[in-house]
C-alpha positions as semicolon CSV with decimal commas, in nm:
position;residue;x (nm);y (nm);z (nm)
1;M;1,116;-2,239;-1,023
2;N;0,834;-2,279;-0,750
3;L;0,656;-1,976;-0,728
4;G;0,389;-2,123;-0,488
5;L;0,377;-2,010;-0,109
6;T;0,497;-2,232;0,162
7;Q;0,223;-2,358;0,423
8;E;0,301;-2,093;0,663
9;Q;0,232;-1,806;0,392
10;E;-0,066;-1,959;0,329
11;A;-0,165;-1,978;0,684
12;V;-0,109;-1,604;0,705
13;R;-0,293;-1,558;0,409
14;E;-0,612;-1,739;0,520
15;V;-0,595;-1,585;0,857
16;F;-0,610;-1,238;0,713
17;A;-0,866;-1,314;0,447
18;A;-1,089;-1,423;0,693
19;L;-1,045;-1,134;0,960
20;F;-1,072;-0,869;0,680
21;A;-1,395;-1,056;0,516
22;K;-1,569;-1,026;0,877
23;E;-1,449;-0,705;1,020
24;S;-1,427;-0,497;0,690
25;P;-1,766;-0,553;0,508
26;P;-1,853;-0,290;0,234
27;E;-2,103;-0,133;0,511
28;R;-1,809;-0,108;0,739
29;V;-1,598;0,056;0,453
30;R;-1,870;0,286;0,395
31;A;-1,903;0,392;0,750
32;A;-1,544;0,485;0,773
33;E;-1,536;0,700;0,466
34;P;-1,562;1,041;0,596
35;V;-1,175;0,986;0,744
36;G;-1,087;0,667;0,596
37;H;-1,004;0,507;0,923
38;D;-1,188;0,222;1,096
39;P;-1,073;0,219;1,449
40;A;-1,224;-0,118;1,546
41;L;-1,055;-0,295;1,283
42;W;-0,758;-0,089;1,349
43;G;-0,775;-0,261;1,716
44;H;-0,832;-0,610;1,548
45;L;-0,545;-0,577;1,322
46;I;-0,313;-0,467;1,627
47;A;-0,421;-0,781;1,839
48;T;-0,320;-0,997;1,560
49;G;0,063;-0,843;1,564
50;A;0,038;-0,789;1,223
51;L;0,252;-0,453;1,246
52;G;0,526;-0,681;1,400
53;V;0,501;-0,983;1,120
54;A;0,800;-0,850;0,978
55;V;1,007;-0,720;1,278
56;P;1,261;-0,957;1,430
57;E;1,161;-1,165;1,699
58;A;1,446;-1,031;1,952
59;V;1,237;-0,733;1,944
60;G;0,886;-0,825;1,992
61;G;0,809;-0,917;1,624
62;A;0,735;-1,251;1,449
63;G;1,065;-1,243;1,256
64;A;0,902;-1,304;0,897
65;G;0,991;-1,126;0,594
66;L;0,840;-0,865;0,353
67;L;0,632;-1,117;0,149
68;E;0,438;-1,208;0,479
69;V;0,326;-0,861;0,524
70;A;0,256;-0,826;0,137
71;L;0,000;-1,094;0,169
72;I;-0,170;-0,934;0,468
73;A;-0,159;-0,610;0,243
74;E;-0,332;-0,784;-0,033
75;E;-0,607;-0,895;0,171
76;A;-0,647;-0,598;0,306
77;G;-0,688;-0,453;-0,026
78;R;-0,936;-0,694;-0,157
79;R;-1,150;-0,581;0,133
80;L;-1,078;-0,222;0,112
81;A;-0,981;-0,233;0,501
82;A;-0,992;0,131;0,606
83;V;-0,674;0,110;0,800
84;P;-0,333;0,232;0,756
85;F;-0,088;-0,045;0,683
86;A;0,189;0,012;0,424
87;E;0,378;0,321;0,587
88;P;0,293;0,210;0,958
89;V;0,468;-0,145;0,858
90;S;0,783;0,012;0,690
91;A;0,795;0,278;0,994
92;A;0,811;-0,034;1,199
93;R;1,085;-0,194;1,039
94;L;1,271;0,137;1,006
95;L;1,229;0,204;1,395
96;V;1,417;-0,148;1,415
97;A;1,725;-0,041;1,191
98;C;1,754;0,275;1,400
99;G;1,736;0,103;1,723
100;A;1,425;0,283;1,838
101;T;1,297;0,043;2,065
102;E;1,086;0,275;2,284
103;L;0,886;0,385;2,039
104;L;0,885;0,045;1,856
105;N;0,729;-0,108;2,149
106;L;0,428;0,160;2,155
107;V;0,402;0,085;1,783
108;L;0,355;-0,305;1,827
109;A;0,125;-0,244;2,125
110;G;-0,103;-0,038;1,921
111;A;-0,059;0,284;2,151
112;V;0,054;0,482;1,884
113;I;0,014;0,492;1,513
114;V;0,357;0,587;1,355
115;S;0,340;0,642;0,971
116;L;0,627;0,747;0,692
117;A;0,636;1,051;0,490
118;T;0,781;0,942;0,144
119;K;0,918;1,267;-0,002
120;P;1,263;1,396;0,011
121;V;1,103;1,721;0,108
122;P;1,037;1,930;0,445
123;L;0,769;1,764;0,637
124;A;0,560;2,081;0,649
125;D;0,530;2,053;0,276
126;Q;0,406;1,728;0,219
127;L;0,060;1,600;0,205
128;L;0,067;1,289;0,445
129;A;-0,132;0,981;0,341
130;D;-0,208;0,864;0,693
131;G;-0,163;1,233;0,864
132;A;-0,511;1,265;0,985
133;V;-0,485;0,963;1,192
134;A;-0,101;0,923;1,283
135;D;0,048;1,021;1,619
136;F;0,428;1,028;1,481
137;V;0,576;1,061;1,140
138;L;0,907;0,930;1,029
139;A;1,050;1,196;0,780
140;F;1,388;1,251;0,593
141;D;1,488;1,613;0,684
142;G;1,814;1,757;0,526
143;D;2,040;1,475;0,627
144;R;1,870;1,347;0,922
145;L;1,565;1,096;0,993
146;V;1,341;1,217;1,241
147;A;1,040;1,106;1,434
148;A;0,778;1,397;1,427
149;G;0,515;1,409;1,684
150;R;0,155;1,515;1,580
151;P;0,065;1,896;1,589
152;D;-0,276;2,015;1,737
153;D;-0,365;2,190;1,421
154;V;-0,440;1,865;1,191
155;R;-0,705;1,848;1,004
156;H;-0,814;1,580;0,750
157;L;-0,853;1,675;0,403
158;P;-1,145;1,520;0,232
159;N;-1,087;1,321;-0,076
160;L;-1,272;1,082;-0,322
161;G;-1,022;0,796;-0,249
162;S;-1,125;0,814;0,134
163;V;-0,767;0,853;0,205
164;P;-0,678;1,005;0,579
165;F;-0,492;1,285;0,413
166;A;-0,350;1,565;0,632
167;R;-0,065;1,820;0,637
168;W;0,182;1,864;0,940
169;Q;0,272;2,225;0,944
170;A;0,313;2,353;1,287
171;I;0,539;2,099;1,406
172;T;0,689;2,147;1,752
173;S;0,819;1,798;1,859
174;E;1,076;1,580;1,688
175;V;1,336;1,329;1,780
176;V;1,647;1,237;1,557
177;L;1,692;0,885;1,506
178;S;1,981;0,877;1,240
179;D;2,193;1,122;1,012
180;G;2,395;1,130;0,725
181;A;2,455;0,861;0,479
182;T;2,316;0,573;0,697
183;A;1,975;0,778;0,731
184;K;1,941;0,820;0,358
185;R;1,996;0,465;0,309
186;L;1,778;0,325;0,563
187;F;1,506;0,563;0,465
188;A;1,559;0,496;0,076
189;R;1,481;0,112;0,175
190;A;1,178;0,211;0,387
191;V;1,024;0,408;0,111
192;D;1,057;0,098;-0,132
193;E;0,882;-0,133;0,117
194;V;0,611;0,131;0,101
195;R;0,614;0,089;-0,283
196;V;0,601;-0,279;-0,265
197;L;0,319;-0,309;0,023
198;R;0,108;-0,033;-0,185
199;A;0,193;-0,258;-0,477
200;A;0,008;-0,587;-0,307
201;A;-0,277;-0,397;-0,168
202;L;-0,349;-0,250;-0,530
203;I;-0,350;-0,641;-0,662
204;G;-0,606;-0,766;-0,381
205;L;-0,824;-0,440;-0,482
206;A;-0,797;-0,555;-0,859
207;A;-0,867;-0,934;-0,778
208;Q;-1,188;-0,840;-0,602
209;A;-1,285;-0,567;-0,866
210;I;-1,243;-0,835;-1,131
211;E;-1,462;-1,076;-0,925
212;I;-1,738;-0,815;-0,878
213;G;-1,753;-0,756;-1,241
214;A;-1,746;-1,127;-1,352
215;A;-2,023;-1,188;-1,109
216;Y;-2,237;-0,902;-1,229
217;A;-2,176;-1,001;-1,610
218;R;-2,266;-1,377;-1,522
219;E;-2,583;-1,210;-1,368
220;R;-2,706;-0,886;-1,605
221;R;-2,862;-1,012;-1,924
222;A;-2,910;-0,828;-2,274
223;F;-3,138;-0,986;-2,515
224;T;-3,191;-1,289;-2,297
225;I;-2,802;-1,314;-2,289
226;P;-2,576;-1,299;-1,991
227;I;-2,356;-1,006;-2,079
228;G;-2,062;-1,178;-1,984
229;S;-2,102;-1,395;-2,323
230;Y;-2,017;-1,082;-2,525
231;Q;-1,652;-1,049;-2,596
232;A;-1,626;-0,663;-2,539
233;V;-1,703;-0,747;-2,180
234;A;-1,539;-1,084;-2,152
235;H;-1,189;-1,036;-2,285
236;P;-1,102;-0,694;-2,098
237;L;-1,204;-0,913;-1,759
238;A;-0,960;-1,158;-1,887
239;D;-0,676;-0,920;-1,984
240;A;-0,729;-0,797;-1,622
241;L;-0,706;-1,143;-1,468
242;V;-0,387;-1,200;-1,631
243;S;-0,245;-0,862;-1,543
244;K;-0,335;-0,915;-1,191
245;D;-0,148;-1,261;-1,190
246;G;0,127;-1,096;-1,340
247;G;0,148;-0,789;-1,094
248;Q;0,127;-1,028;-0,800
249;L;0,413;-1,258;-0,907
250;L;0,623;-0,921;-0,974
251;T;0,536;-0,793;-0,646
252;W;0,660;-1,104;-0,462
253;K;0,943;-1,121;-0,658
254;A;1,029;-0,750;-0,533
255;C;0,974;-0,882;-0,178
256;W;1,226;-1,156;-0,238
257;A;1,483;-0,909;-0,370
258;A;1,432;-0,671;-0,103
259;D;1,467;-0,932;0,160
260;A;1,766;-1,095;0,004
261;G;1,947;-0,750;-0,029
262;E;1,974;-0,787;-0,427
263;P;2,101;-0,477;-0,613
264;K;1,779;-0,487;-0,860
265;A;1,533;-0,456;-0,532
266;P;1,460;-0,100;-0,580
267;A;1,395;-0,119;-0,961
268;L;1,158;-0,401;-0,879
269;A;0,963;-0,231;-0,643
270;S;0,916;0,061;-0,845
271;M;0,806;-0,159;-1,130
272;A;0,572;-0,358;-0,892
273;F;0,379;-0,043;-0,807
274;A;0,348;0,123;-1,140
275;F;0,216;-0,238;-1,258
276;A;-0,015;-0,303;-0,991
277;A;-0,155;0,090;-0,999
278;D;-0,215;0,029;-1,381
279;T;-0,377;-0,306;-1,333
280;A;-0,581;-0,204;-1,035
281;Y;-0,708;0,108;-1,218
282;H;-0,792;-0,083;-1,538
283;A;-0,970;-0,363;-1,352
284;A;-1,174;-0,143;-1,176
285;Q;-1,259;0,074;-1,443
286;H;-1,410;-0,207;-1,656
287;S;-1,580;-0,371;-1,375
288;L;-1,764;-0,023;-1,323
289;H;-1,811;0,018;-1,709
290;L;-1,990;-0,288;-1,762
291;H;-2,229;-0,201;-1,481
292;G;-2,339;0,080;-1,694
293;G;-2,506;0,359;-1,517
294;Y;-2,565;0,141;-1,206
295;G;-2,182;0,127;-1,139
296;F;-2,173;0,508;-1,044
297;M;-2,449;0,464;-0,766
298;A;-2,346;0,484;-0,428
299;E;-2,520;0,130;-0,347
300;Q;-2,315;-0,041;-0,564
301;D;-1,991;-0,150;-0,419
302;I;-1,783;-0,129;-0,749
303;Q;-1,766;0,236;-0,718
304;L;-1,572;0,203;-0,404
305;Y;-1,314;-0,002;-0,586
306;Y;-1,303;0,226;-0,861
307;R;-1,235;0,540;-0,623
308;R;-0,971;0,357;-0,430
309;A;-0,775;0,228;-0,720
310;M;-0,709;0,590;-0,792
311;G;-0,689;0,732;-0,463
312;W;-0,446;0,456;-0,329
313;A;-0,204;0,489;-0,585
314;T;-0,179;0,873;-0,573
315;A;-0,151;0,886;-0,249
316;F;0,210;0,777;-0,280
317;A;0,294;0,884;-0,638
318;D;0,168;0,948;-0,979
319;P;0,251;0,613;-1,130
320;R;0,323;0,773;-1,484
321;R;0,606;0,957;-1,321
322;E;0,708;0,627;-1,124
323;L;0,806;0,489;-1,462
324;H;1,067;0,782;-1,481
325;V;1,193;0,623;-1,144
326;I;1,214;0,304;-1,298
327;A;1,405;0,429;-1,578
328;D;1,671;0,601;-1,373
329;R;1,720;0,304;-1,153
330;T;1,763;0,052;-1,465
331;L;1,913;0,272;-1,696
332;G;2,056;0,563;-1,479
333;P;1,969;0,926;-1,488
334;V;1,999;1,139;-1,762
335;G;2,349;1,209;-1,823
336;S;2,475;0,914;-1,644
337;I;2,666;0,607;-1,757
338;G;2,503;0,349;-1,533
339;P;2,210;0,228;-1,334
340;Q;2,151;0,470;-1,045
341;E;2,241;0,409;-0,708
342;S;1,997;0,218;-0,469
343;T;1,965;0,531;-0,224
344;D;1,726;0,671;-0,478
345;W;1,398;0,689;-0,290
346;E;1,202;0,977;-0,448
347;A;0,833;0,893;-0,548
348;G;0,710;1,028;-0,858
């Protein structure tokens, strides 16, 4: 079994690794913290065509798959890129499925930001992860898939994870994109794509948190000895590295299953998200802990990773409740006699 990337996929990773390293250094991440959005970085991302990487060539995209955009998400997570990505990418693919080419063209051109409301409840009752910066939000309302326009009274809700949270309550403009069983199926798939892309971003975050912790452990000395030589420091870092590698492979497998239309794709998407969220938190937590009191200081980069490890995961769902979604999707809901249908999209 070949678990490696193709030359084309490696090229995608290298291009976006270089972009985020240059355009999302720690000082830019800090500058974007009040809202959690860096307009200049967003402009660079649009210029690369990142939102259209997994959109068919016939409608202006690059025709690649979910794995390619997951690689971009991973590099964005590694540099804590302050731009919306998971929901806009999924929303773009959803617009393709609905035949909404006019709005799709605006998205790919960077004229508007379109996000996704990931809960099966009325849009006005949701806390939107990209609500403070999005121009449109795709939502499943009743049995309809709608594109809602941004209300006039949107206000960013500050949070420690620097997520551009907002509520959209006075919605006056919406367009129906699909309805009935088709709308439900398309939206379920879109939410699972968000699960996978958020997992990829969290894996990238974990990878960099481990590197920050390992670098500090090599430099910091206690009793003239680098603290990295102590088992209580080194072993958790090694465990985090193994978990990061496992989470990365699980995320890539979820991408493959989604693009191949495998029945187990929804379960793998939930598994990838839950595992990546746990991995990112523990990697960032240990790296911060081994910094001692310094880790909590605003001048230290590791605290940026620690706060986002929690904020990025819970912006989508409580990872602990996501375990119930995994159980339902693999074993079936309580009282059922088989695995749940792949149309279940509810985030925990």
